[in-house]
N, C-alpha and C positions, 0 to 999 in steps of 0.2 A: 504494500500500500504506500503510495507516494502522494505528497501534497502537491496541488497544482498552483502555480504562480498566479495571483489574482489578475484578472483582466476585465475589460469592459463587457465582454460577452461571457455569460455563464454557460459552461460546457456540461452537457448531460448526455447520456446514451453511449453509443459505441462508435469509435472512430478507428478503423483498421483493427489491430489486435489489442486496443486499449479500451477500457470501460471507465467512463467518467461519472462520478456521482457526488452528491452533496450530503454532508452529515454535520449537524450542529453548526450550520452556517458556513462551513469550510468545504472547499472542493478537494476531492481525492481522485486518484486513478489507480487502476490495477490491470494486470494482464488478463485477457480473456481466457477462460478455461479451455484447454485444448483436448482434454479427455474426460470421460464421464464413467463413473462406476455403474454397475447394474442397479437401476433404480427399483428393481423388484426383488433384490436380495433381502434376506432376513434382517440384516443389519440396517439396510435402508428403510425397510418397512417399520422396524422398531423405532428408529430415530424419528421418522416422519410422524408416527403415531404419538410418541412422547411429546414432541414439539407441539403438535396440534392440541393435545390435551392440556399442556401447560398454558398455551395462549388462550384456549377457550375458558379454562378455569380462572385465569387472571382477568379476563373480560367480565366474567360474572362478578368477581370480587372488586371490580373497578373502583367503586367509591371507598372501599376499605383501604386498599393498598395505595390509593391516591393520598389518603390521609396519613397512612402509616409508613410508607416507603419512599415518599417524595424526596425527603432530605437525603436519605441513603442513596437513592438513585442519582440525585444531582451530584453527590460527591464522587460517584463512579462514572459520571457522564453517560448514564443510562436513562431510559424511560422507565416508568414504574413497572410496566409489564415485563420488561427484560430483567429488571432487578428481582422481581418475584420469581421468574423462571430460574435465575441463577442461584437464588437462596434455597429454592424448594425442589430442585431437580432430583434429589435423592429420595423424595417422597412420591415420585411417579415411577411405577415399575410396569414392565411389559411382559406378559406371559400368555402364550397360546392365542396371540392375536388380539388380546384385550389389555387395555391400560387400567391399572389399579392405582387409586389415589389414597394416600394415608391422610384423610381430612383432619384428624385431631392434631397432627404434627405440622400442618401448614403454618408458615411464618408470614403473617400479614402486616406486621410492623416491627420496627427495630429502633431502639432508642434508649437513652439513659434514665428515663423516669422509672421509678419503682412500680412494678405491677401490683395487683391485688390477688388475694386468694379467695375463691368463693367457697362458702361453707354451707349453711342451711338453704334449702330451697323448697318451694311449694308450687305445684303445678295443677291447675284445674282447667282441663281442656286447653283453651288458647291463653288463659291468664297465667302468668308466671310471676313469682315473687322470689327474689334472691337476696341473700346477705353476703357481705364480703368484708374482709379484714381491711381496715383503713390503712394499715401498714405505716403509721405515722412515726414509728420508732426507728425507721431506717433512713439513710440518706436519700436525697432526691425524691422525697414524698412530702407533699404539702396538703393541708386540709382542703384547699380550694381546687386541687387537681380534679379533672372531670373524667369519669368512667363512662366510656361509650360502649354500648352493647349492640351487636349486629346479629340478625337472624338470617341465615343463608339456606336456601333449598336449591341444591345443585341440579336436580333433575328438571325442575320447572324453571330454573334460572331466576330465582328471586333472591335479591340481596337488599335487606332493608335495615336501616338504623331504627331500632325499636325502643331504645331508652338511653338516657344520659343522666348522671347524678354526680354531685360532688363527692369526693372521697370520704369526707368527714361524715356524710349521712350514713354510710356503711350498709345501705339496703336500697333496693329498687324494685318496682313493680311495673309490669307492662303486659300488653297483649300481643301475641304472635299474629302475623298476617293471616287473614281468613282466605284460604285458597279453595273453599268448598265448591265454587263455581268452575274452577279450572281442572279439577280432577276428582274422580270417585275412588281413587286408590289412596292408601296411607301415604302421608308425606313426612319426610324427615328434615327437621330444622337443625342445623348446626349453629350453635351459639358461640360467638367470639367476642372478646372484650379487649379494648385498648384504653389505657390511661393517658391523658394528655394534659400538659400544663395549661392552667386557666388562661394565661395571656395569649395563647394561640388557639385555644378551643373555641373562642367566640368568632373566629374568622372562617368563612367558607373557603373551600379549596378553589383554586383557579380553574376556570373552564378551559376546554381544549383550545379555543381561540385565544384566550388570554395567555396560555402557555406559549403559543406560537409567537405572540407579540413580544413577550418577555422571555427571550431565549436564555438570558443569563440568570433568571430567577424563575424557574418553572413552577414553583409552588410556594405557599406560605412556609416560612422556616419553622416548621413544627417541632416541638419537643414531646416525644411520645414514649410509651413503655413498649417492651416486647409484647406481642399479642398473646392472649391467654385463650385457650380452648376451654369453654365452660362445659359443654356436653351436647348430647343429642336428645331431641324430643320428637317422638313419633306421634303424629296426629292421625287418627283414623276418622276421616270426615263422615264415612258412611254410618259408623256406630256412635259418633260423637264422644269418643273417649281418647285418653292420652296414655302413652307408654313412655316412661323415661328410660330409655335404653342404656344410656351411659351418662353419668353426671359427676364427673370428677376431673381434676386437672391431669394433664400428661406429665 
């Protein structure tokens, strides 16, 4: 990969055996590939399936990783989707033509703020009540830190912020999204939490257009905690009941 000397004309595409492209506002060029591997080999199919699964999963989790990985991605000159794939690639495995995802171990945010540990819980169909440890006795934990909780249903591709509360409150209650009109099968919500410093929690993430405009500052300079997987809640819409399949931290 070679940098291209700036000129009045922006070069893109292929010229002879050189390919020109732009990345992060700078022009680069590389040699055109002269040989290709078998695109139907087991290794190629595996790599293609894993890459597709990682990109699809990150698109579902877009609002979460935009909040939690923006600063990390900016430091590595990545976009949030690529940062997510880089951090989580070990949690995507391929076997017998099927990609398996370890949802509880997915990393949706990374940062210095102290996370919280969830303890007691109460689930009544779509209504959920949680208690968590304020964790005020450790460094990088302030009473006004905000705990954000996201409910994600990967099959129907729903990712929704369902609750936020100050750390000092140490409890939160919320309702899960009602998907009764979208499916007659049981749905599994994966709950994730991120703690964010109060001075950045009140700001919305930048839109896609705003990111393009502000290339040197692609998002709010958020200070967040590592993401916490809270657990799975299975909702049987046909029978109007709830099954807490797994409710503890990894």
